[in-house]
N, CA, C and O atoms as a Tinker XYZ file with bonds, in Angstrom:
   400  protein
     1  N     26.288000  -23.588000  -11.897000    73     2
     2  CA    25.380000  -23.657000  -13.016000    64     1     3
     3  C     24.905000  -25.108000  -13.128000    63     2     4     5
     4  O     25.726000  -26.020000  -13.235000    81     3
     5  N     23.572000  -25.331000  -13.105000    73     3     6
     6  CA    23.069000  -26.698000  -13.204000    64     5     7
     7  C     23.339000  -27.301000  -14.584000    63     6     8     9
     8  O     23.472000  -26.589000  -15.579000    81     7
     9  N     23.413000  -28.601000  -14.613000    73     7    10
    10  CA    23.630000  -29.334000  -15.857000    64     9    11
    11  C     22.331000  -29.991000  -16.286000    63    10    12    13
    12  O     21.618000  -30.575000  -15.470000    81    11
    13  N     22.033000  -29.891000  -17.558000    73    11    14
    14  CA    20.852000  -30.533000  -18.143000    64    13    15
    15  C     21.330000  -31.352000  -19.324000    63    14    16    17
    16  O     22.156000  -30.898000  -20.116000    81    15
    17  N     20.810000  -32.551000  -19.435000    73    15    18
    18  CA    21.186000  -33.367000  -20.590000    64    17    19
    19  C     19.963000  -33.589000  -21.468000    63    18    20    21
    20  O     18.827000  -33.588000  -20.995000    81    19
    21  N     20.222000  -33.776000  -22.745000    73    19    22
    22  CA    19.143000  -34.015000  -23.701000    64    21    23
    23  C     19.651000  -34.975000  -24.764000    63    22    24    25
    24  O     20.827000  -34.960000  -25.127000    81    23
    25  N     18.761000  -35.792000  -25.248000    73    23    26
    26  CA    19.108000  -36.707000  -26.340000    64    25    27
    27  C     18.710000  -36.045000  -27.655000    63    26    28    29
    28  O     17.600000  -35.533000  -27.797000    81    27
    29  N     19.637000  -36.064000  -28.615000    73    27    30
    30  CA    19.385000  -35.473000  -29.916000    64    29    31
    31  C     19.552000  -36.536000  -31.000000    63    30    32    33
    32  O     20.434000  -37.391000  -30.915000    81    31
    33  N     18.702000  -36.473000  -32.010000    73    31    34
    34  CA    18.943000  -37.343000  -33.168000    64    33    35
    35  C     20.284000  -36.969000  -33.810000    63    34    36    37
    36  O     20.750000  -35.838000  -33.667000    81    35
    37  N     20.884000  -37.894000  -34.497000    73    35    38
    38  CA    22.198000  -37.670000  -35.113000    64    37    39
    39  C     22.204000  -36.442000  -36.012000    63    38    40    41
    40  O     23.180000  -35.694000  -36.041000    81    39
    41  N     21.106000  -36.234000  -36.750000    73    39    42
    42  CA    21.048000  -35.098000  -37.672000    64    41    43
    43  C     21.105000  -33.770000  -36.917000    63    42    44    45
    44  O     21.776000  -32.836000  -37.357000    81    43
    45  N     20.399000  -33.678000  -35.774000    73    43    46
    46  CA    20.398000  -32.449000  -34.993000    64    45    47
    47  C     21.751000  -32.215000  -34.335000    63    46    48    49
    48  O     22.201000  -31.074000  -34.232000    81    47
    49  N     22.404000  -33.288000  -33.888000    73    47    50
    50  CA    23.740000  -33.142000  -33.309000    64    49    51
    51  C     24.709000  -32.643000  -34.371000    63    50    52    53
    52  O     25.541000  -31.777000  -34.101000    81    51
    53  N     24.602000  -33.183000  -35.567000    73    51    54
    54  CA    25.475000  -32.734000  -36.650000    64    53    55
    55  C     25.214000  -31.266000  -36.975000    63    54    56    57
    56  O     26.153000  -30.507000  -37.216000    81    55
    57  N     23.942000  -30.862000  -36.984000    73    55    58
    58  CA    23.615000  -29.463000  -37.249000    64    57    59
    59  C     24.151000  -28.566000  -36.137000    63    58    60    61
    60  O     24.672000  -27.483000  -36.403000    81    59
    61  N     24.021000  -29.019000  -34.898000    73    59    62
    62  CA    24.552000  -28.273000  -33.757000    64    61    63
    63  C     26.056000  -28.089000  -33.905000    63    62    64    65
    64  O     26.572000  -26.989000  -33.709000    81    63
    65  N     26.748000  -29.145000  -34.246000    73    63    66
    66  CA    28.195000  -29.054000  -34.425000    64    65    67
    67  C     28.555000  -28.116000  -35.572000    63    66    68    69
    68  O     29.531000  -27.371000  -35.482000    81    67
    69  N     27.773000  -28.149000  -36.649000    73    67    70
    70  CA    28.020000  -27.247000  -37.784000    64    69    71
    71  C     27.856000  -25.789000  -37.365000    63    70    72    73
    72  O     28.678000  -24.943000  -37.716000    81    71
    73  N     26.796000  -25.498000  -36.615000    73    71    74
    74  CA    26.546000  -24.124000  -36.180000    64    73    75
    75  C     27.630000  -23.682000  -35.192000    63    74    76    77
    76  O     28.103000  -22.548000  -35.258000    81    75
    77  N     28.019000  -24.563000  -34.289000    73    75    78
    78  CA    29.085000  -24.229000  -33.334000    64    77    79
    79  C     30.372000  -23.879000  -34.085000    63    78    80    81
    80  O     31.066000  -22.924000  -33.734000    81    79
    81  N     30.676000  -24.648000  -35.105000    73    79    82
    82  CA    31.876000  -24.361000  -35.900000    64    81    83
    83  C     31.721000  -23.040000  -36.657000    63    82    84    85
    84  O     32.661000  -22.249000  -36.737000    81    83
    85  N     30.535000  -22.810000  -37.209000    73    83    86
    86  CA    30.263000  -21.570000  -37.928000    64    85    87
    87  C     30.459000  -20.353000  -37.029000    63    86    88    89
    88  O     30.970000  -19.322000  -37.468000    81    87
    89  N     30.050000  -20.480000  -35.766000    73    87    90
    90  CA    30.173000  -19.389000  -34.800000    64    89    91
    91  C     31.513000  -19.366000  -34.081000    63    90    92    93
    92  O     31.775000  -18.473000  -33.275000    81    91
    93  N     32.350000  -20.335000  -34.367000    73    91    94
    94  CA    33.654000  -20.481000  -33.696000    64    93    95
    95  C     33.469000  -20.592000  -32.187000    63    94    96    97
    96  O     34.173000  -19.952000  -31.406000    81    95
    97  N     32.505000  -21.418000  -31.802000    73    95    98
    98  CA    32.192000  -21.637000  -30.390000    64    97    99
    99  C     32.242000  -23.124000  -30.083000    63    98   100   101
   100  O     32.202000  -23.964000  -30.982000    81    99
   101  N     32.329000  -23.431000  -28.794000    73    99   102
   102  CA    32.201000  -24.827000  -28.403000    64   101   103
   103  C     30.713000  -25.190000  -28.380000    63   102   104   105
   104  O     29.846000  -24.317000  -28.383000    81   103
   105  N     30.446000  -26.460000  -28.359000    73   103   106
   106  CA    29.074000  -26.956000  -28.428000    64   105   107
   107  C     28.213000  -26.435000  -27.275000    63   106   108   109
   108  O     27.059000  -26.066000  -27.494000    81   107
   109  N     28.748000  -26.399000  -26.055000    73   107   110
   110  CA    27.972000  -25.945000  -24.897000    64   109   111
   111  C     27.541000  -24.486000  -25.028000    63   110   112   113
   112  O     26.405000  -24.138000  -24.708000    81   111
   113  N     28.438000  -23.649000  -25.491000    73   111   114
   114  CA    28.112000  -22.234000  -25.681000    64   113   115
   115  C     27.015000  -22.090000  -26.728000    63   114   116   117
   116  O     26.080000  -21.309000  -26.550000    81   115
   117  N     27.128000  -22.839000  -27.813000    73   115   118
   118  CA    26.125000  -22.787000  -28.874000    64   117   119
   119  C     24.772000  -23.283000  -28.373000    63   118   120   121
   120  O     23.739000  -22.717000  -28.730000    81   119
   121  N     24.763000  -24.318000  -27.564000    73   119   122
   122  CA    23.509000  -24.827000  -26.998000    64   121   123
   123  C     22.864000  -23.773000  -26.111000    63   122   124   125
   124  O     21.661000  -23.533000  -26.207000    81   123
   125  N     23.659000  -23.136000  -25.242000    73   123   126
   126  CA    23.106000  -22.104000  -24.354000    64   125   127
   127  C     22.543000  -20.940000  -25.165000    63   126   128   129
   128  O     21.465000  -20.431000  -24.859000    81   127
   129  N     23.267000  -20.521000  -26.189000    73   127   130
   130  CA    22.813000  -19.415000  -27.024000    64   129   131
   131  C     21.526000  -19.796000  -27.767000    63   130   132   133
   132  O     20.584000  -19.005000  -27.823000    81   131
   133  N     21.486000  -20.996000  -28.332000    73   131   134
   134  CA    20.297000  -21.452000  -29.064000    64   133   135
   135  C     19.100000  -21.583000  -28.130000    63   134   136   137
   136  O     17.980000  -21.240000  -28.509000    81   135
   137  N     19.319000  -22.069000  -26.929000    73   135   138
   138  CA    18.238000  -22.199000  -25.963000    64   137   139
   139  C     17.702000  -20.835000  -25.555000    63   138   140   141
   140  O     16.489000  -20.634000  -25.500000    81   139
   141  N     18.597000  -19.902000  -25.272000    73   139   142
   142  CA    18.186000  -18.552000  -24.876000    64   141   143
   143  C     17.381000  -17.888000  -25.996000    63   142   144   145
   144  O     16.310000  -17.335000  -25.747000    81   143
   145  N     17.895000  -17.941000  -27.224000    73   143   146
   146  CA    17.191000  -17.327000  -28.355000    64   145   147
   147  C     15.885000  -18.051000  -28.648000    63   146   148   149
   148  O     14.888000  -17.421000  -29.001000    81   147
   149  N     15.890000  -19.370000  -28.504000    73   147   150
   150  CA    14.672000  -20.143000  -28.733000    64   149   151
   151  C     13.597000  -19.836000  -27.708000    63   150   152   153
   152  O     12.421000  -19.731000  -28.058000    81   151
   153  N     13.978000  -19.692000  -26.453000    73   151   154
   154  CA    13.005000  -19.355000  -25.415000    64   153   155
   155  C     12.417000  -17.970000  -25.631000    63   154   156   157
   156  O     11.222000  -17.763000  -25.423000    81   155
   157  N     13.248000  -17.020000  -26.047000    73   155   158
   158  CA    12.745000  -15.677000  -26.352000    64   157   159
   159  C     11.736000  -15.736000  -27.496000    63   158   160   161
   160  O     10.698000  -15.076000  -27.451000    81   159
   161  N     12.041000  -16.514000  -28.500000    73   159   162
   162  CA    11.145000  -16.660000  -29.651000    64   161   163
   163  C      9.828000  -17.310000  -29.233000    63   162   164   165
   164  O      8.758000  -16.876000  -29.661000    81   163
   165  N      9.901000  -18.338000  -28.410000    73   163   166
   166  CA     8.682000  -19.015000  -27.953000    64   165   167
   167  C      7.822000  -18.099000  -27.104000    63   166   168   169
   168  O      6.602000  -18.072000  -27.267000    81   167
   169  N      8.439000  -17.344000  -26.198000    73   167   170
   170  CA     7.677000  -16.400000  -25.363000    64   169   171
   171  C      6.969000  -15.374000  -26.233000    63   170   172   173
   172  O      5.801000  -15.056000  -26.008000    81   171
   173  N      7.679000  -14.862000  -27.222000    73   171   174
   174  CA     7.090000  -13.863000  -28.105000    64   173   175
   175  C      5.947000  -14.467000  -28.914000    63   174   176   177
   176  O      4.905000  -13.834000  -29.085000    81   175
   177  N      6.132000  -15.669000  -29.406000    73   175   178
   178  CA     5.083000  -16.327000  -30.193000    64   177   179
   179  C      3.819000  -16.527000  -29.371000    63   178   180   181
   180  O      2.718000  -16.281000  -29.864000    81   179
   181  N      3.959000  -16.968000  -28.129000    73   179   182
   182  CA     2.794000  -17.165000  -27.256000    64   181   183
   183  C      2.114000  -15.830000  -26.991000    63   182   184   185
   184  O      0.887000  -15.744000  -27.020000    81   183
   185  N      2.896000  -14.793000  -26.734000    73   183   186
   186  CA     2.327000  -13.469000  -26.475000    64   185   187
   187  C      1.559000  -12.971000  -27.690000    63   186   188   189
   188  O      0.453000  -12.448000  -27.552000    81   187
   189  N      2.130000  -13.125000  -28.869000    73   187   190
   190  CA     1.467000  -12.681000  -30.101000    64   189   191
   191  C      0.151000  -13.444000  -30.293000    63   190   192   193
   192  O     -0.882000  -12.840000  -30.582000    81   191
   193  N      0.193000  -14.755000  -30.134000    73   191   194
   194  CA    -1.016000  -15.567000  -30.327000    64   193   195
   195  C     -2.112000  -15.184000  -29.337000    63   194   196   197
   196  O     -3.275000  -15.046000  -29.715000    81   195
   197  N     -1.740000  -15.014000  -28.075000    73   195   198
   198  CA    -2.746000  -14.696000  -27.070000    64   197   199
   199  C     -3.282000  -13.280000  -27.229000    63   198   200   201
   200  O     -4.464000  -13.033000  -26.987000    81   199
   201  N     -2.429000  -12.356000  -27.631000    73   199   202
   202  CA    -2.876000  -10.985000  -27.857000    64   201   203
   203  C     -3.808000  -10.937000  -29.068000    63   202   204   205
   204  O     -4.867000  -10.311000  -29.030000    81   203
   205  N     -3.395000  -11.609000  -30.138000    73   203   206
   206  CA    -4.181000  -11.601000  -31.364000    64   205   207
   207  C     -5.566000  -12.214000  -31.151000    63   206   208   209
   208  O     -6.540000  -11.777000  -31.764000    81   207
   209  N     -5.653000  -13.211000  -30.294000    73   207   210
   210  CA    -6.942000  -13.859000  -30.034000    64   209   211
   211  C     -7.775000  -13.083000  -29.019000    63   210   212   213
   212  O     -8.938000  -13.416000  -28.790000    81   211
   213  N     -7.192000  -12.051000  -28.408000    73   211   214
   214  CA    -7.920000  -11.252000  -27.434000    64   213   215
   215  C     -7.910000  -11.847000  -26.038000    63   214   216   217
   216  O     -8.666000  -11.403000  -25.174000    81   215
   217  N     -7.071000  -12.840000  -25.802000    73   215   218
   218  CA    -6.997000  -13.467000  -24.483000    64   217   219
   219  C     -6.229000  -12.624000  -23.471000    63   218   220   221
   220  O     -6.443000  -12.747000  -22.264000    81   219
   221  N     -5.334000  -11.767000  -23.964000    73   219   222
   222  CA    -4.544000  -10.928000  -23.071000    64   221   223
   223  C     -4.498000   -9.505000  -23.603000    63   222   224   225
   224  O     -4.652000   -9.270000  -24.802000    81   223
   225  N     -4.285000   -8.567000  -22.703000    73   223   226
   226  CA    -4.140000   -7.159000  -23.066000    64   225   227
   227  C     -2.707000   -6.914000  -23.534000    63   226   228   229
   228  O     -1.868000   -7.813000  -23.489000    81   227
   229  N     -2.440000   -5.703000  -23.977000    73   227   230
   230  CA    -1.087000   -5.345000  -24.399000    64   229   231
   231  C     -0.110000   -5.458000  -23.226000    63   230   232   233
   232  O      1.007000   -5.947000  -23.392000    81   231
   233  N     -0.528000   -5.012000  -22.054000    73   231   234
   234  CA     0.350000   -5.101000  -20.876000    64   233   235
   235  C      0.647000   -6.556000  -20.528000    63   234   236   237
   236  O      1.781000   -6.908000  -20.201000    81   235
   237  N     -0.382000   -7.392000  -20.601000    73   235   238
   238  CA    -0.177000   -8.819000  -20.295000    64   237   239
   239  C      0.696000   -9.480000  -21.356000    63   238   240   241
   240  O      1.547000  -10.310000  -21.035000    81   239
   241  N      0.487000   -9.114000  -22.613000    73   239   242
   242  CA     1.313000   -9.670000  -23.690000    64   241   243
   243  C      2.769000   -9.256000  -23.510000    63   242   244   245
   244  O      3.677000  -10.060000  -23.721000    81   243
   245  N      2.989000   -8.007000  -23.121000    73   243   246
   246  CA     4.351000   -7.544000  -22.869000    64   245   247
   247  C      4.996000   -8.367000  -21.763000    63   246   248   249
   248  O      6.166000   -8.737000  -21.853000    81   247
   249  N      4.223000   -8.650000  -20.720000    73   247   250
   250  CA     4.747000   -9.471000  -19.625000    64   249   251
   251  C      5.090000  -10.874000  -20.112000    63   250   252   253
   252  O      6.153000  -11.404000  -19.791000    81   251
   253  N      4.183000  -11.479000  -20.893000    73   251   254
   254  CA     4.436000  -12.823000  -21.414000    64   253   255
   255  C      5.711000  -12.858000  -22.257000    63   254   256   257
   256  O      6.495000  -13.803000  -22.177000    81   255
   257  N      5.903000  -11.827000  -23.055000    73   255   258
   258  CA     7.063000  -11.773000  -23.945000    64   257   259
   259  C      8.320000  -11.276000  -23.245000    63   258   260   261
   260  O      9.398000  -11.252000  -23.838000    81   259
   261  N      8.179000  -10.875000  -21.967000    73   259   262
   262  CA     9.290000  -10.327000  -21.192000    64   261   263
   263  C      9.843000   -9.065000  -21.853000    63   262   264   265
   264  O     11.054000   -8.881000  -21.979000    81   263
   265  N      8.904000   -8.195000  -22.274000    73   263   266
   266  CA     9.243000   -6.928000  -22.909000    64   265   267
   267  C      8.596000   -5.786000  -22.138000    63   266   268   269
   268  O      7.656000   -5.996000  -21.372000    81   267
   269  N      9.104000   -4.579000  -22.344000    73   267   270
   270  CA     8.411000   -3.412000  -21.806000    64   269   271
   271  C      7.172000   -3.180000  -22.683000    63   270   272   273
   272  O      7.071000   -3.728000  -23.781000    81   271
   273  N      6.247000   -2.377000  -22.197000    73   271   274
   274  CA     5.055000   -2.084000  -22.995000    64   273   275
   275  C      5.461000   -1.384000  -24.290000    63   274   276   277
   276  O      4.900000   -1.672000  -25.348000    81   275
   277  N      6.419000   -0.480000  -24.222000    73   275   278
   278  CA     6.870000    0.219000  -25.430000    64   277   279
   279  C      7.447000   -0.772000  -26.444000    63   278   280   281
   280  O      7.170000   -0.674000  -27.639000    81   279
   281  N      8.250000   -1.726000  -25.962000    73   279   282
   282  CA     8.809000   -2.741000  -26.865000    64   281   283
   283  C      7.695000   -3.593000  -27.459000    63   282   284   285
   284  O      7.721000   -3.919000  -28.645000    81   283
   285  N      6.700000   -3.958000  -26.617000    73   283   286
   286  CA     5.590000   -4.758000  -27.111000    64   285   287
   287  C      4.809000   -4.001000  -28.176000    63   286   288   289
   288  O      4.442000   -4.575000  -29.201000    81   287
   289  N      4.553000   -2.724000  -27.943000    73   287   290
   290  CA     3.801000   -1.937000  -28.919000    64   289   291
   291  C      4.557000   -1.846000  -30.244000    63   290   292   293
   292  O      3.940000   -1.816000  -31.309000    81   291
   293  N      5.878000   -1.802000  -30.184000    73   291   294
   294  CA     6.680000   -1.843000  -31.418000    64   293   295
   295  C      6.483000   -3.175000  -32.142000    63   294   296   297
   296  O      6.310000   -3.206000  -33.360000    81   295
   297  N      6.510000   -4.272000  -31.384000    73   295   298
   298  CA     6.293000   -5.595000  -31.974000    64   297   299
   299  C      4.906000   -5.668000  -32.611000    63   298   300   301
   300  O      4.758000   -6.128000  -33.744000    81   299
   301  N      3.898000   -5.211000  -31.877000    73   299   302
   302  CA     2.518000   -5.263000  -32.376000    64   301   303
   303  C      2.383000   -4.437000  -33.654000    63   302   304   305
   304  O      1.712000   -4.856000  -34.597000    81   303
   305  N      3.016000   -3.269000  -33.688000    73   303   306
   306  CA     2.952000   -2.419000  -34.879000    64   305   307
   307  C      3.674000   -3.066000  -36.050000    63   306   308   309
   308  O      3.154000   -3.093000  -37.166000    81   307
   309  N      4.872000   -3.587000  -35.801000    73   307   310
   310  CA     5.655000   -4.231000  -36.865000    64   309   311
   311  C      4.926000   -5.421000  -37.470000    63   310   312   313
   312  O      5.045000   -5.689000  -38.666000    81   311
   313  N      4.173000   -6.131000  -36.643000    73   311   314
   314  CA     3.466000   -7.333000  -37.108000    64   313   315
   315  C      2.016000   -7.054000  -37.485000    63   314   316   317
   316  O      1.263000   -7.969000  -37.820000    81   315
   317  N      1.632000   -5.780000  -37.427000    73   315   318
   318  CA     0.254000   -5.392000  -37.758000    64   317   319
   319  C     -0.775000   -6.205000  -36.963000    63   318   320   321
   320  O     -1.759000   -6.696000  -37.516000    81   319
   321  N     -0.527000   -6.335000  -35.670000    73   319   322
   322  CA    -1.414000   -7.125000  -34.829000    64   321   323
   323  C     -2.684000   -6.348000  -34.525000    63   322   324   325
   324  O     -2.663000   -5.136000  -34.309000    81   323
   325  N     -3.764000   -7.064000  -34.516000    73   323   326
   326  CA    -5.045000   -6.506000  -34.091000    64   325   327
   327  C     -5.549000   -7.367000  -32.950000    63   326   328   329
   328  O     -5.096000   -8.497000  -32.767000    81   327
   329  N     -6.469000   -6.841000  -32.196000    73   327   330
   330  CA    -7.006000   -7.589000  -31.066000    64   329   331
   331  C     -8.488000   -7.337000  -30.936000    63   330   332   333
   332  O     -9.021000   -6.378000  -31.496000    81   331
   333  N     -9.142000   -8.191000  -30.205000    73   331   334
   334  CA   -10.579000   -8.063000  -29.968000    64   333   335
   335  C    -10.841000   -7.655000  -28.521000    63   334   336   337
   336  O    -11.832000   -8.076000  -27.924000    81   335
   337  N     -9.971000   -6.852000  -27.970000    73   335   338
   338  CA   -10.110000   -6.448000  -26.579000    64   337   339
   339  C    -11.251000   -5.448000  -26.411000    63   338   340   341
   340  O    -11.616000   -4.721000  -27.335000    81   339
   341  N    -11.783000   -5.441000  -25.225000    73   339   342
   342  CA   -12.824000   -4.487000  -24.861000    64   341   343
   343  C    -12.178000   -3.149000  -24.487000    63   342   344   345
   344  O    -10.980000   -3.082000  -24.210000    81   343
   345  N    -12.982000   -2.096000  -24.482000    73   343   346
   346  CA   -12.499000   -0.775000  -24.108000    64   345   347
   347  C    -11.883000   -0.790000  -22.711000    63   346   348   349
   348  O    -10.879000   -0.120000  -22.472000    81   347
   349  N    -12.475000   -1.548000  -21.786000    73   347   350
   350  CA   -11.945000   -1.603000  -20.415000    64   349   351
   351  C    -10.530000   -2.184000  -20.391000    63   350   352   353
   352  O     -9.707000   -1.777000  -19.570000    81   351
   353  N    -10.243000   -3.138000  -21.291000    73   351   354
   354  CA    -8.896000   -3.696000  -21.374000    64   353   355
   355  C     -7.905000   -2.625000  -21.825000    63   354   356   357
   356  O     -6.804000   -2.518000  -21.286000    81   355
   357  N     -8.307000   -1.841000  -22.811000    73   355   358
   358  CA    -7.431000   -0.785000  -23.305000    64   357   359
   359  C     -7.209000    0.288000  -22.248000    63   358   360   361
   360  O     -6.112000    0.834000  -22.132000    81   359
   361  N     -8.248000    0.587000  -21.479000    73   359   362
   362  CA    -8.104000    1.561000  -20.400000    64   361   363
   363  C     -7.127000    1.044000  -19.349000    63   362   364   365
   364  O     -6.317000    1.805000  -18.820000    81   363
   365  N     -7.204000   -0.254000  -19.047000    73   363   366
   366  CA    -6.256000   -0.866000  -18.097000    64   365   367
   367  C     -4.850000   -0.759000  -18.617000    63   366   368   369
   368  O     -3.934000   -0.438000  -17.859000    81   367
   369  N     -4.652000   -1.023000  -19.909000    73   367   370
   370  CA    -3.320000   -0.879000  -20.505000    64   369   371
   371  C     -2.830000    0.552000  -20.388000    63   370   372   373
   372  O     -1.664000    0.783000  -20.065000    81   371
   373  N     -3.697000    1.508000  -20.644000    73   371   374
   374  CA    -3.308000    2.918000  -20.560000    64   373   375
   375  C     -2.926000    3.275000  -19.120000    63   374   376   377
   376  O     -1.951000    3.993000  -18.895000    81   375
   377  N     -3.688000    2.776000  -18.153000    73   375   378
   378  CA    -3.369000    3.032000  -16.748000    64   377   379
   379  C     -2.034000    2.416000  -16.370000    63   378   380   381
   380  O     -1.236000    3.034000  -15.666000    81   379
   381  N     -1.791000    1.198000  -16.838000    73   379   382
   382  CA    -0.537000    0.520000  -16.547000    64   381   383
   383  C      0.639000    1.292000  -17.167000    63   382   384   385
   384  O      1.678000    1.462000  -16.529000    81   383
   385  N      0.470000    1.750000  -18.399000    73   383   386
   386  CA     1.527000    2.518000  -19.061000    64   385   387
   387  C      1.782000    3.822000  -18.316000    63   386   388   389
   388  O      2.931000    4.242000  -18.184000    81   387
   389  N      0.732000    4.462000  -17.831000    73   387   390
   390  CA     0.887000    5.733000  -17.109000    64   389   391
   391  C      1.669000    5.540000  -15.810000    63   390   392   393
   392  O      2.389000    6.438000  -15.375000    81   391
   393  N      1.525000    4.370000  -15.196000    73   391   394
   394  CA     2.255000    4.088000  -13.950000    64   393   395
   395  C      3.746000    3.909000  -14.178000    63   394   396   397
   396  O      4.542000    4.089000  -13.256000    81   395
   397  N      4.123000    3.561000  -15.379000    73   395   398
   398  CA     5.542000    3.367000  -15.670000    64   397   399
   399  C      6.172000    4.690000  -15.870000    63   398   400
   400  O      7.373000    4.770000  -16.129000    81   399
C-alpha cells in the first residue's frame, strides 16, 4: 500500500484525532475512511452539477459518480434533478440501460 503524506493545520489535526477517538480507530484508519467517503461525495457532486447543467447524460453522470444507472436515477429522483438534455441524449441513455 503506497504512503501519502499531507500537511494539516493544527485545528484539522485536532479534529481528525477527535473523530478517530469517536470512532475508536487509529488516525490512519480514520484518514482512509474520510478520504474514501470524501472522494465518493466529490464524484457525486461533480456528476450532479454536470447532469444538472446538461453537460452529461444520465449514463455519463452514473459513470462519473461510479454508480449504476439505477442508482443514479434514484439519486436524481431524490434530489429532484432536472436536465436540459436533448431527446437524442435520452434515447442514448435508454439504449445504454437496455444493454445492461
